[in-house]
Structures are given as structure tokens and as C-alpha cells.
N, C-alpha and C positions, 0 to 999 in steps of 0.2 A: 246546384243547390249548395248553399253555404253550410258550414258546420253547425250553426245555430239551428237551422232547419232540420238537419240530420239528428241533432240531439233531441229536438222536440218530437220528431217522428219516433225516435228510440224510446223516449219516455212514454209516449202514447201507446206504443206496441207492448211495452213492458207491464202496463197496468194490470192486465188480466193475469199474467204470471205472478205478479206481486200479490194480487188478491188471493190466488190459489195458495201461494206460499204462506200468506197470513192465515188462511184456513188450516194449513198444516201446523203452523205454530200454535194456533188455538187448541188443536187436538193433541199436542205433544206436551207431556208433563215436564220434560226437561230436554232442552235443545242441546244436542251434542255437536261437536265439530263435524262429524260425519254427515249430520242432517244438513248443515249449512253448505258443505261441499257438494252434496248430491243436488240440492235445490239450485245452487248457483250453476253447476255444470250442466245439468239437464235443461233447465229453463234458458239459461244464457246460450248454451250450445245450440239448442233447437231454434231459438229466436234468431241466431246468426245464420244457421244452415238454411232455413226455409226461405228467407228472402233471396238467397243465392239461387235456389230452384226457381223462384218467381222471376228473378232477373233474367235467367236463361229463357224463360218463356217470353218475357217482355222484349228481349232483344230479337227474338224470332218474329214476333208479331209487330214490334214497334215500327219498323219501316212501312209496314202495310197500313198502319193506322195513324201515321204521323200527323195528319191534318186534324185528328180528333183526340190526340193523346192527352191534352189537358182536360178534356171532358171525361175521358176514361179514368184518369187519375182522380178527378173530382168525384166521380160516381163511386169508384172502388173505395177510396178513403172514407167518403161520407157513408157508404153502406157498412163498412166495418165499424165506424163510429156509432152509427144508428143501431147496429146489432149489439154492440156493447151496452148502449143505453137501454135497449129493450131487455137484454138479459139482466141488467142491474135491477129491473123491476121485480123479478122473480125472487123466490125464497132461496136462501143460500143452500147449496147442496150439502148433504151430510157426507162426512168422509167415509170412504169405503172401509169395510172391516178388514182386519189384518194389519200387516206392516205398512204404516203410512209412507215409508221411504223405501219400500221394496222396488227392485228394478222394473218390474212389470208396471206397477202403479206409477212410478216416476216417468216411465216411457210414455204411458197413455196420457198423463197430465201434460207432459212437455209437448207432445204432438198436438193435443187439444188446444193448448194455449198459444201455439205458434202457427196455426192455420191462418190467422189474420196477417201474420208476418209474411207468409207465402204469397198471399194476395197483394199485400203492400209491395212486395218485391217485384211484382209485375210492373208496377209504376216507376220503379227506380230508373230504368233507362229513359223513360219518358220525361222525367224531371231532371235529367242530367246529374244524378247523384253519383259521386265517386264510389265505385263498388267496394273496394277493400276498406276504406274509411267508414263507409256506411255499415257494412257487415260487422266490423270490429266494434263500432259504437253501439249498435243494436245489441250485440252479444254481451259486451261488458256492462252496459247500462242495465240490461235485464238481469244479469247475474248479480250485480250489486243491489238493485231494487228488490229482487227476489229474496236475497239474504236478509235485507232490511225488513221486508215483509214478514219473513219467518219470525223474527224477533218482535216486530210490532204486533203480530197476531197473538203471540204468547203474552205480551204485555197489555194490549188494549182490547183483545177479544174481537167480537164480531162487529165492532163499530166501523171498521175500515173497509171491509170487502166490497160492498156495493158502491161506496164513495169512490174507491179507486177505479172501478169500471166506468162510473159516470165521468170521472175526470179524463180517463183515457179516451172515451167515446167523444167527448167534447173536443179534445186536442186533435184527434184524427179528422173530425169534421172540419175543424178550423184549418188544418193543413190542406184538405181538399179544396176548401173555398179559396184559400190563399193561392194555391196553384192555378186555379181557374182564373181568378182576378188578375194575377200576374201575366198570364198568357193572353187574356183578352185585352188588357191595357196596352200590350206591346203591339197588337195588330191594328 
């Protein structure tokens, strides 16, 4: 996988974290440097960590399913994208009461927004993605887009949330289709 594909994957995976960060920004009267740092570290860190776990799973099962790896990547990436599209149809969740940036709240949000990255990580060995570059790109992209989402949420309100999830879902489905088409055209 080339860097452009890694970057597209990173942006697609970052959309749900960016949407959640935008919701944080919407509910925050004044964004402090502490808020930006917490959002970037939690979301970026977990988005980089979870694909590593998925990669470990993918390298274990990868050799067993090598003949179908392109189909697995297609199905998983498309399913994640479809899930994001489906969730974008629902109403935006209200922020939980209490400290919007408390460690427990941030931990739960970071895990929830990075489950898709865990699943996508399973496909990394199947699509020959360079591990360190991919994890760094996913983490940094998510950190930057989440920080941007925080400020965008403060400025533009609830207009962004669902649109970001839709865009992320379409991007991930597109990557799944691209992986499948590339593998089928080689055979």
C-alpha cells in the first residue's frame, strides 16, 4: 500500500473521532490548550494503538486466509463504512453530564471511536501496509483532525458531525472496493 492509500485510510478512520471532538467543541464554552491536548492524545493515541492490536490478529490469521484476504479486507472496510453511514442517520448523542474532558469520559470516547481502527488493523497485513508508517499516519492524522474538529465544533456547531461520519464511511467503502478491484485485476 502506498502512502496516499495510507493517508486516505487514516482520514477515513479519523472521521468519527473528529465528529466526537466537534461535539466536545460544541459543548465547550471556551476551548483551553488542555482540551486540545487531551482530545489529540486520547483520540490519536487510541487510533494508532488499536490497529496495532488488529495487525497482530491479522498476521496470525493472515497466512490461513491468504487466498481470500482481499475479500476479507473488502468486507471489513465496507462494513465499517456502512456502519458509519448507518450511525450518521441517527440523532447526535447528547454529551454526558460532568467534565467533558475527564479522564474516564475521554477514555470511553477514545475506545469507542477506535474500534473501527482495530478492525481495519486486521486488514493491514493483508494489504501489505507498512506497519510503523501506517500507525504513525493514523495516529497523527487523527490527532490533528480531532483538534481541528474541536475548534470547528465550537465555531460551526452541529452542522459537521453527521457529515464527517458520512464522508468517513464513503472513504472506507471506497478503500474496500479499491482493494478488491486491485486484487481481482491482478489475477
